[in-house]
C-alpha positions as CSV (number, residue, x, y, z in Angstrom):
1,M,1.5,-41.7,-19.8
2,N,-0.5,-43.6,-17.1
3,N,-3.7,-41.6,-16.2
4,R,-4.9,-44.5,-13.7
5,P,-6.6,-43.2,-10.7
6,E,-4.0,-44.7,-7.9
7,D,-1.6,-42.5,-10.0
8,E,-3.6,-39.2,-9.6
9,A,-4.1,-40.2,-6.1
10,A,-0.6,-40.3,-5.4
11,G,0.2,-37.2,-7.4
12,W,1.8,-39.0,-10.3
13,G,0.8,-38.6,-13.9
14,G,3.6,-40.6,-15.6
15,D,5.8,-43.4,-15.4
16,P,8.1,-42.6,-12.3
17,S,11.0,-44.8,-14.0
18,R,11.2,-42.4,-16.7
19,G,11.3,-38.9,-14.8
20,A,8.6,-36.3,-14.3
21,Q,5.9,-36.2,-16.9
22,M,6.3,-33.5,-19.6
23,G,3.6,-30.6,-19.0
24,R,-0.2,-31.7,-19.0
25,P,-2.5,-32.4,-21.3
26,T,-5.2,-29.9,-23.4
27,L,-8.7,-31.4,-23.2
28,D,-11.4,-30.2,-25.8
29,G,-13.7,-32.9,-24.5
30,G,-15.2,-32.8,-28.4
31,F,-16.7,-29.4,-27.4
32,T,-16.8,-26.5,-29.2
33,V,-16.4,-23.0,-27.0
34,T,-19.4,-21.0,-28.3
35,G,-18.8,-17.6,-26.4
36,S,-21.7,-17.7,-24.3
37,H,-20.1,-18.7,-21.3
38,P,-16.4,-17.1,-20.3
39,M,-13.2,-19.0,-19.7
40,T,-10.9,-18.9,-16.8
41,L,-7.3,-17.7,-17.6
42,R,-4.5,-17.8,-14.9
43,K,-0.8,-17.9,-14.6
44,V,0.8,-21.0,-13.7
45,R,3.4,-20.6,-11.1
46,L,6.8,-22.6,-12.1
47,N,9.4,-23.5,-9.4
48,G,12.3,-23.7,-11.8
49,D,10.9,-25.9,-14.8
50,Y,8.5,-27.7,-12.7
51,D,4.9,-26.8,-11.5
52,S,3.4,-27.3,-8.0
53,G,2.0,-31.0,-9.1
54,G,5.8,-32.1,-10.3
55,A,4.9,-31.7,-14.0
56,Y,8.3,-30.7,-15.9
57,W,7.7,-27.7,-18.4
58,G,11.0,-27.5,-19.9
59,C,13.0,-24.3,-19.9
60,N,10.7,-21.2,-19.5
61,S,12.3,-18.9,-22.5
62,P,12.7,-15.2,-20.9
63,G,9.5,-13.3,-21.3
64,S,7.4,-16.3,-21.6
65,I,4.6,-17.1,-19.0
66,L,2.7,-20.3,-18.9
67,Y,-1.0,-20.0,-18.5
68,Y,-3.9,-22.3,-17.6
69,F,-7.0,-22.2,-19.3
70,E,-10.5,-23.9,-18.4
71,G,-13.8,-23.3,-20.1
72,P,-17.4,-23.4,-18.9
73,I,-17.1,-27.0,-18.5
74,S,-13.8,-28.7,-17.3
75,D,-13.7,-30.9,-20.3
76,I,-12.2,-28.0,-22.0
77,S,-8.8,-26.8,-20.5
78,G,-5.2,-26.6,-21.2
79,Y,-2.0,-24.7,-21.3
80,V,-0.2,-22.0,-23.4
81,R,2.7,-19.9,-23.3
82,A,2.5,-16.4,-23.8
83,A,4.2,-13.0,-23.0
84,D,1.4,-11.4,-21.1
85,R,-2.3,-11.9,-20.4
86,E,-3.6,-10.6,-23.8
87,D,-1.2,-12.7,-26.0
88,A,-2.5,-15.7,-23.8
89,K,-6.1,-15.2,-24.8
90,A,-4.8,-14.8,-28.3
91,E,-3.3,-18.3,-28.2
92,V,-6.1,-20.0,-26.6
93,R,-8.4,-18.3,-29.4
94,K,-6.1,-19.8,-32.0
95,L,-7.8,-23.3,-30.3
96,H,-11.2,-21.8,-29.6
97,P,-12.1,-18.6,-31.8
98,K,-15.1,-17.6,-29.9
99,A,-13.6,-17.9,-26.6
100,R,-14.4,-15.3,-23.7
101,F,-12.6,-14.7,-20.5
102,Y,-13.4,-13.6,-17.1
103,R,-11.5,-10.1,-16.4
């Protein structure tokens, strides 16, 4: 996947000759969540199998919702699929056991 600034400026994060990119990356930036600052967790709206930026997320299973999380610094972020917000928190805690979340 190309992550060149000119690709991002054009709204593209992959090789256009190969179709839409698959999802988006999860970043940990080499940091560990200490639990001292809450993380943001929100639903990602999909139009069919694509997000608003054009990333392809595959067929969404019934009852499965895509969530985006971001830590106190933007170097910690990613996506999880879960049935609801509480399940999404549990999925994020598999990656960052001390994670806390805004309401």
